[in-house]
C-alpha positions in Angstrom: 192.0 148.0 111.8 194.8 146.5 109.7 197.7 147.0 112.2 200.5 144.5 112.6 201.4 145.8 116.1 203.6 144.2 118.8 202.6 143.5 122.4 198.9 144.1 122.1 196.2 142.0 120.5 195.4 143.5 117.1 192.9 142.8 114.3 193.7 142.4 110.6 191.2 142.2 107.8 191.7 140.6 104.5 190.1 138.2 102.0 191.0 134.5 102.1 193.0 133.8 98.9 192.9 130.0 99.0 190.0 129.5 96.7 187.9 131.9 94.5 185.3 132.8 97.0 187.1 135.9 98.4 185.7 135.4 101.9 186.4 138.2 104.3 188.5 137.3 107.3 189.0 138.9 110.7 192.4 137.8 112.1 193.3 138.5 115.7 197.0 138.3 116.4 199.6 139.2 118.9 203.4 139.3 118.8 203.6 137.7 115.4 201.2 134.8 116.2 197.6 134.3 115.0 195.1 134.0 117.8 192.0 133.4 115.7 190.7 133.4 112.1 187.0 134.3 112.0 184.6 135.6 109.4 184.5 139.3 108.8 180.8 140.1 109.3 181.3 143.6 107.9 182.7 142.4 104.6 180.2 143.6 102.0 180.6 140.6 99.7 181.0 137.5 102.0 178.8 138.9 104.7 180.2 136.8 107.5 180.8 133.5 105.6 184.0 131.5 105.6 184.7 127.8 105.0 187.1 125.5 106.9 190.0 126.2 104.5 190.7 129.7 106.0 192.6 128.2 108.9 195.2 126.9 106.4 196.5 130.5 106.2 197.8 130.2 109.7 199.1 126.7 109.1 201.1 127.8 106.0 202.8 130.6 108.0 204.0 128.4 110.8 204.6 125.2 108.8 208.2 123.9 109.5 208.1 122.1 106.1 208.1 125.4 104.2 211.2 126.2 102.2 212.9 129.2 103.8 216.0 129.7 101.7 216.9 129.1 98.0 218.0 125.5 97.4 220.3 123.9 94.9 220.0 120.1 94.1 223.3 118.3 94.3 224.5 114.8 94.3 224.5 114.9 98.1 221.0 116.4 98.4 219.6 119.9 98.7 222.0 122.6 99.7 221.1 126.2 100.7 222.4 129.0 98.4 222.1 132.8 98.4 219.7 134.7 96.2 222.4 136.3 94.1 224.1 133.0 93.5 220.7 131.4 92.6 219.9 134.2 90.1 223.3 134.2 88.6 223.2 130.4 87.9 219.6 130.6 86.6 220.5 133.4 84.2 223.7 131.7 83.0 222.0 128.3 82.5 218.8 129.6 80.8 220.6 132.0 78.5 223.0 129.2 77.5 220.2 126.8 76.7 218.3 129.3 74.7 221.5 130.4 72.8 222.2 126.8 71.9 218.7 125.4 71.2 216.5 128.5 70.6 214.2 130.6 72.8 211.4 128.0 72.7 213.7 125.4 74.4 212.8 126.9 77.7 209.2 126.6 78.9 207.1 127.8 81.8 204.3 126.2 83.8 202.0 128.4 85.9 200.0 126.8 88.7 196.6 127.7 90.2 197.9 129.8 93.1 199.2 132.5 90.7 195.6 133.6 90.0 195.2 134.2 93.8 198.3 136.3 94.1 198.4 140.1 93.5 202.1 140.2 92.7 202.1 137.1 90.4 199.0 138.4 88.5 200.7 141.7 87.7 204.3 140.6 87.2 204.1 137.2 85.4 203.4 138.8 82.0 206.7 140.7 82.4 208.6 137.4 83.0 207.0 135.8 80.0 208.0 138.7 77.8 211.6 138.5 79.1 211.7 134.7 78.5 210.5 135.1 74.9 209.4 131.5 74.6 206.1 130.4 73.1 206.2 127.3 75.4 203.9 128.5 78.1 201.5 126.1 80.0 199.2 126.6 83.0 196.5 125.0 85.1 193.9 126.9 82.9 193.9 124.1 80.4 193.2 121.6 83.1 190.3 123.7 84.3 188.5 126.6 82.7 189.9 127.1 79.2 186.5 126.3 77.5 185.0 129.3 79.3 187.6 131.6 77.8 187.4 130.2 74.3 183.6 130.5 74.3 183.8 134.1 75.6 186.5 135.0 73.1 184.5 133.6 70.1 181.2 135.1 71.1 182.1 138.3 72.8 185.6 139.1 71.5 187.6 138.6 74.7 188.4 135.6 76.8 188.0 137.5 80.0 184.5 138.7 79.1 182.9 136.1 81.5 179.2 136.4 82.2 178.2 135.1 85.6 174.9 134.2 87.2 173.2 137.1 89.0 172.5 134.5 91.6 171.1 136.8 94.3 168.2 137.9 92.1 167.5 134.9 89.9 164.3 132.9 90.1 165.7 129.7 88.4 169.3 128.5 88.7 170.2 125.5 86.5 173.6 124.1 87.5 175.3 121.6 85.2 178.4 119.8 86.4 179.1 122.2 89.2 179.1 121.9 93.0 179.2 125.4 94.3 178.2 124.5 97.9 181.7 123.0 98.1 183.6 125.2 95.6 181.8 128.5 96.4 181.3 129.1 92.7 184.5 128.9 90.5 184.2 131.3 87.6 181.1 132.5 89.6 182.8 133.9 92.7 180.1 133.7 95.3 181.0 133.1 99.0 178.3 131.5 101.2 176.6 129.5 98.4 174.4 127.4 100.8 172.7 130.6 102.0 172.5 132.0 98.5 170.8 128.8 97.2 168.4 128.7 100.1 167.5 132.3 99.5 166.5 131.4 95.9 164.2 128.7 97.3 162.8 131.0 100.0 161.7 133.5 97.5 159.8 130.9 95.6 162.5 130.1 93.0 164.0 126.8 91.8 167.4 125.3 91.8 168.0 122.4 89.5 171.3 120.4 89.5 172.4 118.1 86.6 175.3 115.9 87.7 176.2 112.2 87.7 176.5 112.4 91.5 174.0 113.7 94.0 176.4 116.4 95.2 176.2 118.6 98.3 174.6 121.2 96.0 172.1 118.7 94.7 171.0 117.9 98.2 169.8 121.5 98.6 168.2 121.7 95.2 164.6 121.5 94.1 165.4 118.8 91.6 168.4 116.6 90.6 169.0 114.8 87.3 171.7 112.1 87.2 173.2 112.7 83.8 175.7 110.3 82.2 179.3 111.7 82.2 180.2 113.7 79.1 176.6 114.0 77.9 176.1 117.6 79.0 176.5 119.1 75.6 173.8 116.8 74.2 171.5 117.9 77.0 172.2 121.6 76.3 171.6 121.1 72.6 168.3 119.5 73.4 167.3 122.3 75.8 168.0 124.9 73.2 166.2 122.9 70.5 163.2 122.5 72.8 163.0 126.3 73.3 163.1 126.7 69.5 160.4 124.1 69.0 158.2 125.8 71.5 158.6 129.1 69.7 159.9 130.5 73.0 163.1 132.2 71.7 163.4 135.7 73.2 166.7 137.6 73.1 165.5 140.2 75.6 167.8 143.1 76.2 170.4 141.9 73.7 167.9 141.3 70.9 169.4 144.1 68.8 173.0 142.8 69.0 172.8 139.1 68.3 174.0 137.5 65.0 173.8 133.9 63.8 170.4 132.7 65.1 169.4 131.0 61.8 172.8 129.3 61.6 172.4 128.0 65.2 168.9 126.7 64.7 170.0 124.8 61.6 173.1 123.3 63.2 171.3 121.8 66.3 168.1 120.7 64.4 168.9 117.0 64.9 169.5 117.2 68.6 166.0 116.6 69.8 165.3 115.5 73.3 163.9 112.2 71.9 167.2 111.6 70.0 169.6 112.3 72.9 167.6 110.9 75.8 169.2 107.5 75.9 172.7 108.9 75.7 172.0 111.6 78.3 170.2 109.3 80.7 167.3 111.7 81.2 163.9 111.1 79.7 162.8 113.2 76.8 159.7 114.6 78.5 161.8 115.7 81.5 164.2 117.5 79.1 161.3 119.3 77.4 159.8 120.2 80.8 163.1 121.5 82.1 163.4 123.7 79.0 159.9 125.1 79.3 160.3 125.8 83.0 163.6 127.6 82.4 162.2 129.7 79.5 159.0 130.6 81.4 160.7 131.6 84.7 160.6 135.4 85.5 164.4 135.2 85.4 166.7 132.2 84.9 170.3 131.4 84.4 172.3 128.3 83.5 175.8 127.8 85.1 178.0 125.0 84.0 181.4 124.3 85.5 184.0 121.6 86.1 182.0 118.6 85.1 181.0 120.4 81.9 184.4 122.0 81.2 186.9 119.2 81.9 185.5 116.7 79.4 185.7 115.8 75.7 183.1 118.4 74.8 184.0 121.2 77.2 184.1 123.9 74.5 180.6 123.0 73.2 179.3 122.9 76.8 180.4 126.4 77.6 179.2 127.8 74.2 175.8 126.1 74.6 175.5 127.4 78.2 175.8 130.9 76.9 173.4 130.2 74.0 170.8 128.9 76.4 171.0 132.0 78.5 170.8 134.2 75.4 167.9 132.5 73.5 165.8 132.4 76.7 166.1 136.2 77.2 168.3 135.8 80.3 171.4 137.5 79.1 172.5 140.9 80.4 169.4 141.2 82.6 168.7 141.1 86.3 168.6 137.5 87.6 170.2 136.2 84.4 173.8 136.0 83.2 175.6 139.3 83.6 179.0 140.8 83.2 180.8 142.0 86.4 182.4 145.4 86.4 185.5 145.1 88.5 187.5 148.0 89.9 190.7 146.7 88.3 189.3 146.1 84.9 191.1 143.4 82.9 189.1 144.3 79.8 190.2 148.0 80.0 192.0 148.8 76.8 191.4 145.4 75.3 191.3 145.7 71.5 188.2 144.9 69.5 188.9 141.7 67.5 187.3 138.9 65.6 188.8 135.6 66.8 187.2 133.8 63.8 189.8 135.6 61.6 192.8 134.3 63.6 194.2 130.8 63.3 195.5 129.6 66.7 199.1 128.4 66.9 199.5 124.7 67.2 201.8 122.7 69.6 204.9 121.1 68.0 204.2 117.4 68.7 200.5 116.9 68.7 199.2 120.0 67.0 196.9 121.0 69.8 195.4 124.5 69.6 197.0 127.3 71.6 195.0 130.0 73.3 196.1 133.4 74.7 199.8 132.7 74.4 199.8 129.2 75.9 199.4 125.5 74.9 197.4 122.8 76.7 199.2 121.2 79.6 198.0 117.8 78.3 200.9 118.0 75.8 203.6 119.3 78.1 205.2 115.9 78.6 205.3 115.4 74.8 207.1 118.6 74.3 209.8 117.6 76.8 210.2 113.9 75.8 210.0 114.2 72.0 213.3 115.1 70.3 213.5 117.7 67.6 213.7 121.4 67.0 211.8 123.3 69.7 212.0 120.6 72.3 211.7 121.9 75.8 215.0 121.3 77.6 214.5 123.7 80.6 211.4 124.6 82.5 210.2 127.1 85.1 207.4 126.0 87.3 205.8 128.7 89.4 203.4 127.8 92.1 202.3 124.6 90.5 202.4 120.9 91.0 201.4 119.4 87.6 202.7 115.9 88.5 199.5 115.7 90.7 197.2 118.2 89.0 197.7 117.6 85.2 196.5 114.6 83.2 198.9 111.7 83.0 200.9 113.0 85.9 203.1 109.9 86.1 204.4 110.7 82.6 205.1 114.3 83.6 207.0 113.0 86.5 209.2 111.0 84.1 209.6 114.0 81.8 210.7 116.4 84.5 213.3 114.0 85.7 215.0 114.3 82.3 215.2 118.1 81.9 218.6 119.7 81.4 217.6 122.4 83.9 214.5 123.2 86.0 213.7 126.1 88.3 210.7 126.1 90.7 209.2 129.0 92.6 207.2 127.4 95.4 206.6 127.0 99.2 207.3 123.3 99.4 209.4 120.5 98.0 206.6 118.5 96.4 206.2 115.9 93.6 207.1 118.5 90.9 209.6 120.8 92.6 211.7 117.8 93.7 212.9 117.6 90.1 214.1 121.2 90.1 217.8 122.1 90.1 217.0 125.3 91.9 214.0 126.1 94.1 213.2 129.7 95.1 211.1 130.1 98.3 208.0 132.2 98.0 206.2 134.1 100.7 202.4 133.3 100.7 199.1 133.9 102.5 199.5 136.2 105.4 203.0 137.2 104.3 201.9 139.1 101.2 199.6 141.9 100.2 196.3 140.9 98.9 193.9 142.1 96.2 191.9 139.8 94.0 192.8 140.7 90.4 191.0 137.9 88.7 188.2 136.8 90.9 186.6 140.3 91.1 186.2 139.8 87.3 184.0 136.7 88.0 182.2 137.9 91.1 178.4 138.0 91.5 178.6 141.5 93.1 181.0 144.3 92.4 183.3 145.0 95.4 186.9 145.9 96.0 189.2 145.2 99.0 192.9 145.4 99.7 195.0 144.2 102.6 198.7 144.7 103.3 200.9 141.8 104.4 200.2 140.9 108.0 203.5 139.2 108.8 207.0 139.5 107.4 208.3 136.5 105.4 210.3 134.0 107.4 214.0 133.2 106.7 215.0 134.2 103.2 211.6 133.9 101.6 210.6 136.7 99.2 207.2 137.7 97.7 206.5 136.2 94.3 206.7 139.6 92.5 210.2 140.2 94.0 211.3 136.8 92.8 209.8 137.5 89.3 211.7 140.8 89.2 214.9 139.0 90.0 214.3 136.4 87.3 213.5 139.1 84.8 216.8 140.8 85.6 218.9 137.7 85.4 217.5 136.9 82.0 218.9 140.2 80.8 215.7 142.2 80.6 215.3 145.7 82.0 213.4 145.9 85.3 211.8 149.0 86.8 210.7 150.3 90.2 207.1 149.2 89.9 205.4 147.4 92.8 202.1 145.6 93.0 200.7 148.6 95.0 201.8 151.2 92.4 200.3 149.2 89.5 197.1 148.5 91.5 196.7 152.2 92.4 197.2 153.3 88.8 194.6 150.8 87.6 192.1 151.9 90.2 192.5 155.6 89.5 191.9 155.0 85.8 189.2 152.3 86.2 185.4 152.4 86.0 185.1 153.8 89.5 187.6 156.6 89.1 184.9 159.3 89.2 184.0 158.0 92.7 187.6 158.6 93.8 188.5 155.0 94.1 192.2 154.5 94.8 194.5 152.4 96.9 194.4 155.0 99.7 190.6 154.7 99.7 190.8 150.9 100.0 193.3 151.2 102.8 190.8 153.5 104.6 188.1 150.8 104.2 189.7 147.6 105.5 186.4 145.6 105.3 186.2 146.4 101.6 184.0 148.8 99.5 180.6 147.8 98.0 180.4 148.9 94.4 176.9 147.6 93.9 175.1 144.7 92.3 175.6 143.5 88.7 174.0 145.7 86.1 173.3 145.5 82.4 176.4 146.5 80.6 176.8 144.1 77.6 177.2 147.0 75.2 180.2 148.3 77.2 181.8 144.9 77.7 181.7 143.3 74.3 184.9 143.4 72.4 183.8 142.2 68.9 184.7 144.7 66.1 181.0 145.6 65.6 179.9 145.3 69.2 177.7 142.3 68.4 177.3 138.8 69.9 178.3 135.9 67.7 175.7 133.3 68.5 177.0 130.6 66.2 180.8 130.8 65.7 182.0 128.4 63.1 184.5 127.0 65.6 181.6 125.5 67.6 179.2 124.7 64.8 182.0 122.8 63.1 182.4 120.6 66.2 178.8 119.4 66.3 179.4 116.4 64.0 181.9 115.1 66.6 179.2 115.5 69.3 176.6 113.8 67.0 179.0 110.8 66.6 179.1 110.3 70.3 175.4 109.3 70.3 176.5 105.9 69.0 178.9 105.2 71.8 182.1 103.1 71.7 181.3 99.4 72.2 184.9 98.3 72.6 185.7 100.9 75.3 182.5 100.1 77.1 183.4 96.4 77.2 187.0 96.8 78.4 186.4 99.8 80.7 182.7 99.8 81.7 182.8 102.5 84.4 183.2 106.3 84.0 185.5 108.2 86.4 184.6 111.6 87.7 186.5 113.8 90.2 185.2 115.6 93.2 186.4 118.4 95.5 186.4 118.2 99.3 185.5 121.3 101.3 188.5 120.6 103.5 190.9 120.6 100.7 191.8 122.7 97.6 193.9 121.1 94.8 197.4 120.1 96.0 198.5 123.2 97.8 196.5 122.9 101.0 197.6 119.3 101.8 200.2 120.2 104.4 197.7 122.1 106.5 197.4 119.8 109.5 193.8 120.5 110.4 192.5 120.2 106.9 194.5 117.0 106.3 193.0 115.4 109.4 189.5 116.4 108.6 189.6 115.2 105.0 189.8 111.6 106.0 191.1 108.7 103.7 190.9 109.0 99.9 188.5 106.4 98.5 186.9 105.4 95.2 183.2 105.9 95.5 180.9 103.6 93.6 177.2 102.6 93.6 176.4 99.5 95.6 174.8 97.9 92.6 178.1 98.1 90.7 180.0 96.9 93.7 177.8 93.8 94.0 178.2 93.1 90.3 182.0 93.3 90.6 182.2 91.4 93.9 183.5 94.3 96.0 182.8 94.8 99.7 182.5 98.2 101.3 186.0 99.3 102.5 187.8 96.6 100.5 191.0 97.5 98.8 190.6 97.6 95.0 192.6 98.4 91.9 191.2 101.0 89.5 192.6 100.7 86.0 192.5 103.0 82.9 194.3 102.9 79.7 197.0 105.2 81.3 197.6 103.6 84.7 196.2 102.1 87.8 195.6 103.0 91.5 195.0 100.9 94.6 192.7 102.4 97.2 189.7 101.5 99.4 186.2 101.2 97.9 183.4 103.3 99.4 179.7 102.6 98.7 177.7 105.6 97.8 174.1 105.6 96.6 174.5 109.3 95.6 176.5 108.2 92.6 174.8 107.0 89.5 175.4 103.3 88.5 178.2 103.0 86.0 180.1 106.0 87.6 182.9 106.1 90.1 184.5 109.1 91.8 187.9 109.9 93.3 188.8 113.2 95.0 191.3 115.4 93.2 194.7 116.6 94.4 196.1 113.7 96.4 199.0 111.3 95.9 201.9 112.4 98.1 203.6 109.0 97.9 206.8 109.8 95.9 210.3 109.9 97.4 212.1 113.2 97.9 209.2 115.5 98.9 209.4 117.8 101.9 205.8 117.7 103.0 205.9 115.4 106.0 202.3 115.9 107.1 201.0 115.2 103.6 203.2 112.2 103.2 201.6 110.6 106.3 198.3 110.4 104.4 199.3 110.3 100.7 196.0 109.0 99.3 196.1 108.5 95.5 196.4 110.9 92.6 193.5 110.7 90.2 195.9 111.8 87.5 197.7 108.5 87.6 194.5 107.4 85.8 193.6 110.3 83.6 194.8 110.1 80.0 196.6 113.1 78.5 195.4 112.0 75.0 191.8 112.6 76.2 191.2 116.2 75.6 188.5 118.5 74.3 189.6 118.6 70.7 188.1 122.1 70.3 190.0 123.9 73.0 192.8 121.5 74.1 191.4 121.4 77.7 192.1 118.2 79.6 189.2 115.7 79.6 189.4 114.4 83.2 185.7 113.6 83.6 184.4 110.5 81.9 187.7 108.7 81.9 186.9 105.0 81.1 188.0 102.7 83.9 187.5 99.3 85.4 187.8 98.1 89.0 189.3 94.8 90.2 188.9 93.6 93.8 191.9 92.5 95.7 
């Protein structure tokens, strides 16, 4: 049972909230100390699977590098201050800056961990309302923004995300994703190796399209080594092939699809023969792949980071949905389906036509905004560029954009010049070292846990709640309590709501209310409650005004000429920067916020630049030799590692590293700093359609020492 207890060995059940997978954990503990973290074999979703990252929950709790009291930066270094004093200073400084320079002079950046935190998910909208500024940024525009824009344009709501019904599909096509390591990501699915093997065991196929033969590709039926940033061309050709074969079949959604004729006309020129050279896959193979996908009893295409964080991310996610729809694999068993979470983020969402709304544009570069925020690729511009509306003060909440956003070195410079900065975090890191006040957050085992967002992307409907296992240490507070304090010091009215009261109200009014689902019911079922497999529910989930699917939104059709122009390439860039950089994730690491977990840090090993031996020989590079990787934006020095799993012309560096700046309080991470890939990525390289950062495909060159 979930029982903190003292003196005896007790067992606590919860989901791991480090990544999206929602793996169930069984934590044995005694007298405030963790004895073991094991998989919860009775969890109805993860079914006994966990990955190595789960042990970091224990490491976070005992880490002596954690911030334990509010801190103020002074000329003599960091000084502890009380909560009341911190809130009073924050309120006075922020209100003063807004009174002098306008409400938009104060911005906020929200990092990835907020999506994994019950309190943050429920209380951050309240803080944003109290702040009143339009200058909001988050990790979403360095990650999944194209998914939301595509869903908004086609289905009427950015959170109407259709996911693969992976446990019942006969054909899984993965483009630019590595779910064996990521456990999905916008396809929440713990235990991906077993799920993929199950597809193969029942006679199905798994096909991976990626410039690198990833851990997922090694399990697959077939792997195609595509050229970076050619995914949208491939997807166009696959859809075109299905049209050419007269194999279009809308299946269950046939009566609710608009725009097919416009789609067919728009992609007419993207034949497999026309795109094959640019894609790096032979035209007959493209046509065969399309036929096999369309002919499978059920099939689903899933595209992720490699397809999202590139120059054509918006087109990739639109065309992924189009492929699933025209092949008859949308809203059907084994295809792409909408989850129905117990806490339903679509509940009460208005029906709307995004095509009728013009997105706001950022002040300096005119990049498109989405859902109340602007792309993080232009955050440094908004701080460094003088003029009305310039950001002079900033809140960063659970984020480290100096390492995780494109052009991180320029952000480092921008943060150093802010008039005032407040960070809510667990460490002094590359970003928070610039703050004037840092507020220490509880995390992991110290907070209650319910997955607000990832149940909305899960491949099975379940629900699970866990209370905090341990009390926060020192003066740490839960994020929602800190947010309530910030709201109050900004002069807005606060109420007595708690995460539990808001969660209970949502459950009691949600789609499983008739089954009596409530917070008390979840407390009585610590392993979680199985709410069943995905089911056809498109008619219920669509939020377009007429309840129909927009197959060819003008936003995407209008971007196809830019894609067509890419077929001709850029000779000058190819000459000066002949290699294309892609990222990769390590199973022992998750972005920047697990890098002080001692066991994970040790297992990850050194950070290298991986390249094909043929490229290494051409450049005169030896395996293990120190090299300098250069882009238009910066350079990095790190060891070379030969890897035949990477296509020639492509290099790869793991994301999330680079703890080599002075003034950080992460001693373990600083002993193995590695290199930040975002010293190379260019903030001017974006998906022009959505504003999402284009990390993948960054042109680089390598010079041997």
